[in-house]
NUGU-574691 format. One line per field, with one value per atom (N, C-alpha, C): residue number from 1; residue in one letter; x, y, z. Coordinates in Angstrom, 3 decimals, decimal comma, padded with zeros to 6 digits. Example, Ala and Ser with C-alpha at 12.3 -4.5 7.8 and 13.67 -1.06 7.14 Angstrom:
// residues 2
nr <- (1;1;1;2;2;2) .
rest <- (A;A;A;S;S;S) .
x <- (013,190;012,300;013,200;012,850;013,670;012,900) .
y <- (-005,690;-004,500;-003,300;-002,250;-001,060;000,030) .
z <- (007,800;007,800;007,800;007,080;007,140;007,870) .
// end
This chain:
// residues 222
nr <- (1;1;1;2;2;2;3;3;3;4;4;4;5;5;5;6;6;6;7;7;7;8;8;8;9;9;9;10;10;10;11;11;11;12;12;12;13;13;13;14;14;14;15;15;15;16;16;16;17;17;17;18;18;18;19;19;19;20;20;20;21;21;21;22;22;22;23;23;23;24;24;24;25;25;25;26;26;26;27;27;27;28;28;28;29;29;29;30;30;30;31;31;31;32;32;32;33;33;33;34;34;34;35;35;35;36;36;36;37;37;37;38;38;38;39;39;39;40;40;40;41;41;41;42;42;42;43;43;43;44;44;44;45;45;45;46;46;46;47;47;47;48;48;48;49;49;49;50;50;50;51;51;51;52;52;52;53;53;53;54;54;54;55;55;55;56;56;56;57;57;57;58;58;58;59;59;59;60;60;60;61;61;61;62;62;62;63;63;63;64;64;64;65;65;65;66;66;66;67;67;67;68;68;68;69;69;69;70;70;70;71;71;71;72;72;72;73;73;73;74;74;74;75;75;75;76;76;76;77;77;77;78;78;78;79;79;79;80;80;80;81;81;81;82;82;82;83;83;83;84;84;84;85;85;85;86;86;86;87;87;87;88;88;88;89;89;89;90;90;90;91;91;91;92;92;92;93;93;93;94;94;94;95;95;95;96;96;96;97;97;97;98;98;98;99;99;99;100;100;100;101;101;101;102;102;102;103;103;103;104;104;104;105;105;105;106;106;106;107;107;107;108;108;108;109;109;109;110;110;110;111;111;111;112;112;112;113;113;113;114;114;114;115;115;115;116;116;116;117;117;117;118;118;118;119;119;119;120;120;120;121;121;121;122;122;122;123;123;123;124;124;124;125;125;125;126;126;126;127;127;127;128;128;128;129;129;129;130;130;130;131;131;131;132;132;132;133;133;133;134;134;134;135;135;135;136;136;136;137;137;137;138;138;138;139;139;139;140;140;140;141;141;141;142;142;142;143;143;143;144;144;144;145;145;145;146;146;146;147;147;147;148;148;148;149;149;149;150;150;150;151;151;151;152;152;152;153;153;153;154;154;154;155;155;155;156;156;156;157;157;157;158;158;158;159;159;159;160;160;160;161;161;161;162;162;162;163;163;163;164;164;164;165;165;165;166;166;166;167;167;167;168;168;168;169;169;169;170;170;170;171;171;171;172;172;172;173;173;173;174;174;174;175;175;175;176;176;176;177;177;177;178;178;178;179;179;179;180;180;180;181;181;181;182;182;182;183;183;183;184;184;184;185;185;185;186;186;186;187;187;187;188;188;188;189;189;189;190;190;190;191;191;191;192;192;192;193;193;193;194;194;194;195;195;195;196;196;196;197;197;197;198;198;198;199;199;199;200;200;200;201;201;201;202;202;202;203;203;203;204;204;204;205;205;205;206;206;206;207;207;207;208;208;208;209;209;209;210;210;210;211;211;211;212;212;212;213;213;213;214;214;214;215;215;215;216;216;216;217;217;217;218;218;218;219;219;219;220;220;220;221;221;221;222;222;222) .
rest <- (X;X;X;X;X;X;X;X;X;X;X;X;X;X;X;X;X;X;X;X;X;X;X;X;X;X;X;X;X;X;X;X;X;X;X;X;X;X;X;X;X;X;X;X;X;X;X;X;X;X;X;X;X;X;X;X;X;X;X;X;X;X;X;X;X;X;X;X;X;X;X;X;X;X;X;X;X;X;X;X;X;X;X;X;X;X;X;X;X;X;X;X;X;X;X;X;X;X;X;X;X;X;X;X;X;X;X;X;X;X;X;X;X;X;X;X;X;X;X;X;X;X;X;X;X;X;X;X;X;X;X;X;X;X;X;X;X;X;X;X;X;X;X;X;X;X;X;X;X;X;X;X;X;X;X;X;X;X;X;X;X;X;X;X;X;X;X;X;X;X;X;X;X;X;X;X;X;X;X;X;X;X;X;X;X;X;X;X;X;X;X;X;X;X;X;X;X;X;X;X;X;X;X;X;X;X;X;X;X;X;X;X;X;X;X;X;X;X;X;X;X;X;X;X;X;X;X;X;X;X;X;X;X;X;X;X;X;X;X;X;X;X;X;X;X;X;X;X;X;X;X;X;X;X;X;X;X;X;X;X;X;X;X;X;X;X;X;X;X;X;X;X;X;X;X;X;X;X;X;X;X;X;X;X;X;X;X;X;X;X;X;X;X;X;X;X;X;X;X;X;X;X;X;X;X;X;X;X;X;X;X;X;X;X;X;X;X;X;X;X;X;X;X;X;X;X;X;X;X;X;X;X;X;X;X;X;X;X;X;X;X;X;X;X;X;X;X;X;X;X;X;X;X;X;X;X;X;X;X;X;X;X;X;X;X;X;X;X;X;X;X;X;X;X;X;X;X;X;X;X;X;X;X;X;X;X;X;X;X;X;X;X;X;X;X;X;X;X;X;X;X;X;X;X;X;X;X;X;X;X;X;X;X;X;X;X;X;X;X;X;X;X;X;X;X;X;X;X;X;X;X;X;X;X;X;X;X;X;X;X;X;X;X;X;X;X;X;X;X;X;X;X;X;X;X;X;X;X;X;X;X;X;X;X;X;X;X;X;X;X;X;X;X;X;X;X;X;X;X;X;X;X;X;X;X;X;X;X;X;X;X;X;X;X;X;X;X;X;X;X;X;X;X;X;X;X;X;X;X;X;X;X;X;X;X;X;X;X;X;X;X;X;X;X;X;X;X;X;X;X;X;X;X;X;X;X;X;X;X;X;X;X;X;X;X;X;X;X;X;X;X;X;X;X;X;X;X;X;X;X;X;X;X;X;X;X;X;X;X;X;X;X;X;X;X;X;X;X;X;X;X;X;X;X;X;X;X;X;X;X;X;X;X;X;X;X;X;X;X;X;X;X;X;X;X;X;X;X;X;X;X;X;X;X;X;X;X;X;X;X;X;X;X;X;X;X;X;X;X;X;X;X;X;X;X;X;X;X;X;X;X;X;X;X;X;X;X;X;X;X;X;X;X;X;X;X;X;X;X;X;X;X;X;X;X;X) .
x <- (-005,421;-003,975;-003,349;-002,421;-001,786;-000,817;-000,907;000,065;001,141;002,187;003,186;003,840;004,002;004,787;005,826;007,042;008,077;008,824;009,139;009,984;011,364;012,397;013,764;014,223;014,377;014,822;016,249;017,090;018,501;018,644;018,424;018,620;017,305;016,207;014,915;013,983;013,178;012,162;010,802;010,037;008,742;007,647;006,612;005,458;004,640;004,438;003,719;002,214;001,740;000,303;-000,033;000,731;000,399;001,426;002,558;003,559;004,503;004,366;005,261;006,685;007,631;009,027;009,868;010,815;011,796;013,197;013,932;015,286;016,201;017,064;017,982;019,413;020,192;021,603;022,478;023,338;024,201;025,667;026,515;027,955;028,498;029,235;029,807;030,746;030,485;031,288;032,659;032,780;034,067;034,177;035,310;035,595;037,094;037,537;038,978;039,712;038,953;039,585;039,611;039,007;038,972;040,246;040,694;041,873;041,527;042,409;042,121;042,064;041,155;041,025;041,910;042,559;043,388;042,501;042,393;041,514;042,363;042,038;042,753;044,099;044,871;046,167;047,237;048,031;049,074;050,414;051,305;052,579;053,468;053,451;054,297;053,830;052,513;051,985;052,300;052,238;052,551;054,015;054,904;056,326;056,604;055,925;056,098;055,694;054,626;054,200;055,253;055,856;056,920;058,105;058,425;059,520;059,185;057,944;057,528;057,740;057,382;057,557;059,035;059,800;061,226;061,952;061,529;062,175;061,585;060,626;060,069;059,175;058,545;057,645;056,204;055,891;054,553;054,151;052,863;052,383;052,387;052,506;052,463;051,037;050,866;049,517;048,610;047,316;046,344;046,610;046,246;046,532;045,854;044,720;044,011;044,540;045,518;046,071;046,760;046,528;047,110;048,634;049,267;050,719;051,399;050,775;051,369;051,458;050,428;050,424;051,468;051,614;052,602;054,004;054,336;055,668;055,855;054,795;054,874;055,186;054,625;054,826;056,249;056,958;058,315;059,357;059,030;059,921;061,263;061,332;062,594;063,626;063,154;064,072;064,396;063,856;064,042;065,188;066,152;067,316;067,684;067,179;067,568;066,515;066,611;065,638;065,525;066,645;066,596;065,692;065,776;064,918;063,453;063,205;061,828;061,261;062,034;061,562;061,334;062,194;062,024;060,730;060,414;059,178;057,955;058,049;056,939;056,738;057,847;057,766;057,147;057,445;056,919;055,455;054,998;053,597;052,670;051,473;050,503;049,536;049,872;049,010;049,101;048,013;047,987;048,763;048,545;049,262;050,378;051,609;052,731;053,395;052,999;053,481;055,005;055,581;057,030;057,493;056,620;056,997;057,246;056,748;056,852;057,983;058,950;060,059;060,794;060,983;061,663;060,886;059,591;058,753;058,792;058,666;058,711;060,084;061,138;062,490;062,679;062,190;062,320;061,560;060,441;059,594;060,058;060,436;060,693;062,178;063,081;064,509;065,268;066,536;067,420;068,258;067,997;068,766;068,463;069,524;069,337;070,475;070,161;071,193;071,446;070,741;070,914;069,954;070,055;069,135;069,494;068,484;068,664;067,993;068,725;068,147;066,945;066,004;064,818;065,198;066,326;066,755;067,048;067,450;067,710;066,412;065,360;064,053;063,582;063,730;063,298;064,080;065,375;066,216;065,817;065,562;065,168;063,826;062,885;061,575;061,706;062,545;062,758;063,368;064,286;064,891;063,848;062,936;061,861;060,970;060,663;059,811;060,489;061,804;062,541;062,421;062,630;062,517;061,098;060,114;058,713;058,392;058,885;058,627;059,326;060,549;061,259;060,495;059,995;059,224;057,976;057,265;056,062;056,389;057,518;057,876;058,479;059,145;059,883;059,181;058,674;058,153;056,877;055,834;054,609;053,819;054,098;053,351;053,860;055,042;055,577;055,140;055,175;054,816;055,853;055,420;056,326;057,260;058,282;059,268;058,694;059,331;059,023;059,462;058,580;058,935;060,126;060,178;061,293;062,608;062,566;063,773;064,251;063,334;063,715;064,194;063,559;063,965;065,401;065,719;067,086;068,072;067,641;068,503;068,866;067,888;068,116;068,749;068,717;069,328;070,679;071,266;072,451;073,539;073,783;074,854;074,323;073,127;072,528;072,389;072,539;072,361;070,921;069,998;068,583;068,279;069,183;068,933;068,805;069,303;069,206;067,752;066,855;065,436;064,683;065,336;064,664;064,722;063,727;063,661;064,759;065,598;066,686;066,145;066,998;066,629;066,384;065,203;064,849;065,129;065,232;065,452;066,402;067,624;068,624;068,227;067,568;067,136;066,133;065,197;064,200;064,859;065,813;066,529;067,270;067,948;068,679;067,728;066,530;065,552;065,161;064,877;064,522;065,700;066,893;068,074;068,324;068,190;068,380;067,302;066,072;065,005;065,277;065,767;066,081;067,207;068,229;069,331;068,823;067,923;067,359;066,579;065,744;064,933;065,810;066,830;067,736;068,466;068,912;069,620;068,705;067,484;066,520;066,121;065,951;065,588;066,718;067,969;069,108;069,144;068,776;068,717;067,723;066,567;065,516;065,922;066,666;067,036;068,201;069,166;070,356;070,291;069,350;069,159;070,413;071,209;072,346;072,578;073,316;073,515;074,441;074,054;074,879;075,989;077,228;078,323;077,987;078,304;077,946;078,950;080,189;081,208;081,659;082,031;082,580;081,820;081,715;081,161;082,291;082,007;083,001;084,088;083,739;084,732;085,476;085,272;086,040;085,424;084,295;083,642;082,813;082,909;082,154;080,666;079,978;078,539;077,769;078,248;077,564;077,593;078,708;078,801;077,815;077,687;076,760;075,328;074,960;073,590;073,233;074,220;073,947;073,915;074,309;074,400;073,086;072,729;071,532;071,633;070,507;070,502;071,142;071,043;071,616;073,133;073,710;075,160;075,648;074,803;075,200;075,461;074,775;074,977;076,404;076,973;078,338;079,362;078,974;079,896;079,946;078,877;078,811;079,606) .
y <- (078,873;078,705;078,872;077,967;077,980;079,138;079,866;080,890;080,222;079,797;078,931;079,572;078,754;079,108;078,001;078,298;077,266;077,125;075,878;075,544;075,161;075,725;075,434;074,124;073,108;071,789;071,516;072,521;072,488;072,397;071,201;071,045;071,035;071,294;071,351;072,256;073,051;073,874;073,232;073,049;072,363;073,320;073,433;074,256;073,510;074,144;073,460;073,413;074,102;074,077;072,995;072,987;072,043;070,931;071,071;070,008;070,075;071,075;071,183;071,420;070,825;070,942;071,598;072,395;073,010;072,607;071,998;071,564;072,791;072,787;073,891;073,368;074,031;073,648;074,686;074,224;075,119;074,734;075,766;075,532;075,281;074,193;073,860;074,976;075,561;076,684;076,245;074,992;074,501;073,014;072,631;071,225;071,043;070,179;070,027;069,490;068,924;068,401;069,423;070,578;071,604;072,430;072,874;073,727;075,101;075,709;077,058;078,089;079,030;080,108;081,272;081,872;083,038;084,274;084,888;086,041;087,298;088,331;089,583;089,556;090,605;090,773;090,000;089,248;088,435;088,799;089,423;089,881;088,725;087,647;086,504;085,872;085,751;085,209;086,133;087,427;088,403;088,278;088,150;088,025;086,680;085,627;084,314;084,371;085,104;085,251;085,983;087,016;087,744;086,817;085,951;085,003;083,995;083,531;082,590;083,207;084,470;085,154;085,372;085,700;085,934;084,658;083,530;082,255;081,600;082,264;081,742;080,540;080,408;079,286;079,782;080,797;081,384;081,595;081,489;081,620;083,045;084,017;085,404;085,917;087,079;087,659;086,755;086,994;086,234;086,404;085,421;085,438;086,607;087,073;088,186;089,553;089,573;090,839;091,554;092,866;093,605;093,698;093,381;093,477;092,532;091,394;090,433;091,022;091,726;092,332;093,441;094,211;095,285;094,723;093,653;093,060;092,330;091,736;091,041;092,030;093,222;094,226;094,784;094,684;095,232;094,168;092,904;091,826;091,842;092,429;092,484;093,380;094,269;095,190;094,722;093,582;093,087;092,077;092,323;091,437;091,036;091,773;091,506;092,095;091,825;092,379;093,890;094,574;096,041;096,495;095,816;096,154;095,872;094,787;094,459;095,557;095,991;097,052;098,353;098,654;099,877;099,820;098,647;098,490;098,619;098,072;098,186;099,644;100,338;101,740;102,624;102,326;103,137;102,835;101,666;101,323;102,224;102,435;103,299;102,508;101,248;100,399;100,772;100,630;100,952;099,913;098,646;097,559;097,074;097,388;097,078;095,736;095,108;093,767;093,713;094,638;094,623;093,348;092,761;091,531;090,372;090,478;089,371;089,572;090,420;090,673;089,381;088,503;087,224;086,407;086,333;085,552;086,148;087,470;088,137;087,948;088,004;087,835;086,435;085,431;084,049;083,820;084,529;084,305;085,104;086,371;087,269;087,500;086,960;087,165;085,847;085,871;084,714;084,822;085,856;086,071;084,961;084,434;083,347;083,351;083,248;083,225;081,816;080,844;079,475;079,112;077,886;077,356;077,860;078,240;078,647;077,618;076,986;075,938;076,423;075,522;075,853;076,198;075,646;075,923;077,412;078,108;079,540;080,291;079,906;080,535;080,298;079,090;078,766;079,578;079,747;080,497;081,972;082,546;083,954;084,177;083,251;083,370;083,279;082,381;082,264;083,541;084,147;085,407;086,514;086,531;087,520;087,323;086,073;085,785;086,254;086,084;086,553;088,073;088,772;090,239;090,657;089,985;090,302;090,117;089,038;088,782;089,816;090,198;091,231;092,546;092,892;094,137;094,111;092,985;092,885;093,002;092,467;092,464;093,788;094,497;095,702;096,984;097,026;098,300;098,115;097,507;097,262;098,511;099,625;100,859;101,598;101,247;101,875;101,090;101,743;101,047;099,981;098,949;097,854;098,293;097,477;097,808;097,635;098,277;098,046;096,626;095,883;094,525;094,532;095,520;095,610;095,848;096,657;096,887;095,589;094,872;093,631;092,584;092,557;091,589;091,856;093,109;093,444;093,226;093,520;093,339;091,870;090,990;089,569;088,881;089,543;088,993;089,641;090,254;091,082;090,381;089,107;088,388;087,324;087,516;086,543;087,135;086,283;086,719;087,126;086,673;086,984;088,470;089,198;090,620;091,379;090,801;091,459;091,633;090,814;090,906;091,910;092,440;093,353;094,786;095,536;096,945;097,716;098,462;099,217;100,245;100,621;101,624;102,970;103,515;104,790;105,979;105,738;106,840;106,364;106,840;106,428;106,853;107,983;108,464;107,500;107,027;106,083;104,748;104,314;103,064;103,163;104,281;104,472;104,515;105,069;105,120;103,715;102,862;101,479;100,736;100,984;100,306;100,695;101,969;102,434;101,859;101,762;101,180;099,706;099,002;097,585;097,395;098,249;098,180;098,434;099,400;099,718;098,528;097,915;096,784;095,591;095,335;094,227;094,451;095,688;096,004;095,888;096,436;096,361;094,925;094,151;092,749;092,008;092,353;091,753;092,140;093,397;093,862;093,030;092,765;092,055;090,604;090,009;088,605;088,453;089,350;089,198;089,999;090,988;091,832;092,621;092,947;093,837;094,642;095,724;096,641;096,033;096,120;095,623;096,626;096,189;097,125;097,962;099,243;100,145;100,117;099,662;099,703;098,311;097,489;096,171;095,085;093,935;092,773;092,058;090,987;090,301;089,662;089,250;088,608;089,603;090,913;091,918;092,395;091,839;092,259;093,495;094,475;095,712;095,411;095,951;095,683;096,261;097,361;097,942;096,985;096,225;095,238;094,117;093,686;092,596;093,011;094,225;094,670;094,878;095,095;095,280;093,946;092,864;091,576;090,828;090,044;089,204;088,263;087,906;087,099;085,742;085,165;083,842;083,892;085,113;085,243;085,331;085,829;085,976;084,619;083,583;082,248;081,787;082,197;081,802;082,562;083,741;084,554;084,156;083,471;083,103;081,830) .
z <- (-069,132;-069,244;-067,867;-067,561;-066,236;-066,117;-065,027;-064,704;-063,848;-064,543;-063,923;-062,710;-061,703;-060,520;-060,369;-060,801;-060,866;-059,541;-059,259;-058,129;-058,669;-058,096;-058,542;-057,923;-058,770;-058,321;-058,813;-058,773;-059,167;-060,676;-061,282;-062,724;-063,496;-062,816;-063,484;-062,687;-063,399;-062,757;-062,987;-061,908;-061,979;-061,535;-062,383;-062,006;-060,963;-059,833;-058,763;-059,004;-060,074;-060,388;-061,409;-062,539;-063,609;-063,789;-063,150;-063,209;-064,397;-065,284;-066,431;-065,936;-066,649;-066,229;-067,324;-066,910;-067,800;-067,346;-068,270;-067,934;-067,809;-066,830;-066,594;-066,724;-067,588;-067,770;-067,080;-066,226;-065,479;-065,695;-065,711;-065,816;-064,422;-064,298;-062,997;-062,556;-061,382;-060,915;-060,405;-060,004;-059,531;-059,782;-060,313;-060,521;-060,410;-059,535;-059,306;-060,521;-061,477;-062,683;-063,821;-063,596;-064,634;-064,594;-065,770;-065,837;-065,288;-064,529;-063,983;-065,092;-064,943;-065,912;-065,507;-066,486;-066,214;-066,177;-065,015;-064,851;-064,673;-065,438;-065,307;-066,017;-065,773;-066,440;-065,683;-066,405;-065,796;-066,439;-065,680;-066,223;-066,663;-065,903;-066,248;-067,554;-067,729;-068,981;-070,143;-069,902;-070,957;-071,385;-070,430;-070,750;-071,428;-071,000;-071,631;-073,100;-073,395;-074,784;-075,609;-075,037;-075,735;-076,015;-075,068;-075,276;-076,370;-076,398;-077,451;-078,834;-078,961;-080,243;-080,543;-079,518;-079,704;-080,122;-079,580;-079,891;-081,145;-081,788;-083,025;-082,858;-081,689;-081,456;-081,318;-082,098;-082,113;-083,561;-083,849;-085,225;-085,744;-084,847;-085,282;-085,422;-086,042;-086,207;-087,038;-086,937;-087,727;-089,214;-089,983;-091,417;-092,114;-091,568;-092,195;-091,743;-090,839;-090,367;-091,528;-091,700;-092,835;-092,806;-091,671;-091,590;-092,562;-092,851;-093,778;-095,189;-095,589;-096,925;-097,016;-095,933;-095,910;-096,121;-095,409;-095,513;-096,846;-097,345;-098,640;-099,758;-099,674;-100,726;-100,753;-099,637;-099,607;-099,272;-099,485;-099,059;-099,788;-100,992;-101,734;-101,065;-100,202;-099,513;-098,101;-097,689;-096,323;-096,280;-095,384;-095,309;-093,881;-092,894;-091,511;-090,571;-089,265;-088,310;-088,364;-088,612;-088,678;-089,824;-090,961;-092,094;-091,806;-091,089;-090,699;-089,815;-088,828;-087,928;-088,686;-089,647;-090,434;-091,236;-091,803;-092,566;-091,661;-090,467;-089,522;-089,106;-088,891;-088,461;-089,542;-090,800;-091,902;-092,195;-091,811;-092,073;-091,269;-091,769;-091,098;-090,215;-089,991;-089,180;-087,706;-087,019;-085,590;-084,798;-085,114;-084,439;-085,355;-085,010;-085,886;-085,554;-084,469;-084,104;-083,978;-083,229;-083,028;-082,315;-081,509;-080,807;-081,773;-082,986;-083,948;-084,956;-084,630;-085,554;-085,901;-084,915;-085,184;-086,211;-086,054;-086,959;-088,365;-088,464;-089,768;-090,429;-089,620;-090,159;-090,728;-090,016;-090,488;-091,791;-091,962;-093,135;-094,347;-094,134;-095,260;-095,565;-094,756;-095,011;-094,866;-095,246;-095,080;-093,808;-093,000;-091,771;-090,773;-090,154;-089,196;-088,193;-086,928;-085,883;-085,378;-085,937;-085,489;-084,370;-083,918;-082,915;-081,523;-080,771;-079,380;-078,478;-077,573;-076,729;-075,918;-075,714;-074,918;-073,488;-073,016;-071,646;-071,440;-072,517;-072,418;-072,148;-072,861;-072,638;-071,205;-070,727;-069,365;-068,342;-068,584;-067,663;-067,639;-068,810;-068,882;-068,194;-068,422;-067,778;-066,258;-065,780;-064,334;-063,763;-064,509;-064,059;-063,988;-064,967;-064,951;-063,726;-063,407;-062,251;-060,963;-060,880;-059,704;-059,574;-060,683;-060,663;-060,315;-060,887;-060,612;-059,132;-058,531;-057,117;-056,239;-056,614;-055,842;-055,904;-057,091;-057,243;-056,353;-056,324;-055,499;-054,011;-053,597;-052,176;-051,717;-052,613;-052,219;-052,632;-053,870;-054,383;-055,206;-054,654;-055,425;-055,766;-055,063;-055,317;-056,549;-057,028;-058,236;-059,463;-060,613;-061,847;-062,154;-062,875;-063,204;-064,324;-064,575;-065,599;-067,009;-067,947;-069,351;-069,710;-070,389;-070,792;-071,749;-072,628;-073,571;-072,831;-071,774;-070,976;-070,339;-069,688;-069,019;-070,024;-071,185;-072,195;-072,646;-072,923;-073,340;-072,193;-070,978;-069,816;-069,618;-069,756;-069,539;-070,747;-071,909;-073,120;-073,420;-072,420;-072,613;-073,429;-073,194;-073,866;-074,829;-075,320;-076,237;-077,634;-078,646;-080,031;-080,313;-079,478;-079,681;-079,546;-078,925;-078,702;-080,016;-081,119;-082,418;-082,856;-082,307;-082,657;-081,784;-080,762;-079,835;-080,352;-079,974;-080,358;-079,643;-080,364;-079,720;-078,731;-077,797;-076,801;-077,481;-077,307;-077,942;-077,042;-075,742;-074,791;-073,694;-073,734;-072,746;-071,341;-071,213;-069,898;-069,268;-070,093;-069,583;-069,226;-070,056;-069,778;-068,447;-068,222;-066,970;-065,780;-065,978;-064,896;-064,463;-065,435;-065,117;-064,496;-065,003;-064,478;-063,023;-062,703;-061,329;-060,408;-060,916;-060,104;-059,835;-060,845;-060,675;-059,667;-059,738;-058,783;-057,358;-057,221;-055,910;-055,349;-056,193;-055,740;-055,385;-056,186;-055,893;-054,578;-054,364;-053,126;-051,918;-052,021;-050,916;-050,632;-051,688;-051,510;-050,814;-051,164;-050,478;-049,019;-048,714;-047,329;-046,527;-047,126;-046,406;-046,126;-047,062;-046,885;-045,907;-045,986;-045,158;-043,863;-043,831;-042,652;-042,294;-043,295;-043,060;-044,325;-044,198;-045,313;-046,348;-047,619;-048,708;-048,981;-049,186;-049,492;-050,705;-050,650;-051,732;-052,880;-052,616;-053,655;-054,064;-053,073;-053,389;-052,643;-053,267;-052,585;-051,872;-051,141;-050,345;-051,209;-052,448;-053,293;-054,180;-053,927;-054,635;-055,926;-056,341;-057,577;-057,294;-058,157;-057,943;-057,915;-056,892;-056,762;-057,928;-058,534;-059,676;-060,854;-060,995;-062,072;-061,853;-060,586;-060,277;-060,564;-060,159;-060,326;-061,786;-062,628;-064,045;-064,798;-064,148;-064,822;-064,735;-065,775;-065,696;-064,513;-063,940;-062,724;-062,919;-064,129;-064,335;-064,375;-064,632;-064,590;-063,146;-062,260;-060,882;-060,252;-060,728;-060,200;-060,476;-061,600;-061,920;-061,113;-060,574;-059,813;-058,357;-057,916;-056,493;-056,207) .
// end
């Protein structure tokens, strides 16, 4: 019996003693026509997924997830997002799927806020990307913001905020808000290379009001 000594010929290994060949299948490590793979944790993708669920363009949890049975058993008591959240909170499930409150509300209740244009989702996502980039440029050593905080912050004047989890800790909310104000101010310093007024902007609007406003509203003020 031949004691094979194979030669690697890229897609086939050939025994140099007996000539037997073994086909080798390899995955192409790079192809310009292949879609890029998402490697590691991506904050923008995570926030985009939250928006998909908020706008009701996501299927929600898997059909076999026990959350569906929990909500089905108490659907007679469900009338609005607040009731959905209360049912999720009372459940003993580890994963309560708070991000899917919009989906659960559409399925188990008659509550409806009407159609929200896709342009609103795109605008909110762009605002998140701006904040994310400012954080990376100014304060990357600090932890990132709570997604729920940013979602409520950017939805300040939208009816969609009814689907968001209410603020559970005002102290934590203020901490994130102060950090966001700091990053926005520092980012403004870096771009303009001069100190931002601490009380009033040039057009007379209080800077504290501007820093508390969603970024897409600032475009209307400029």
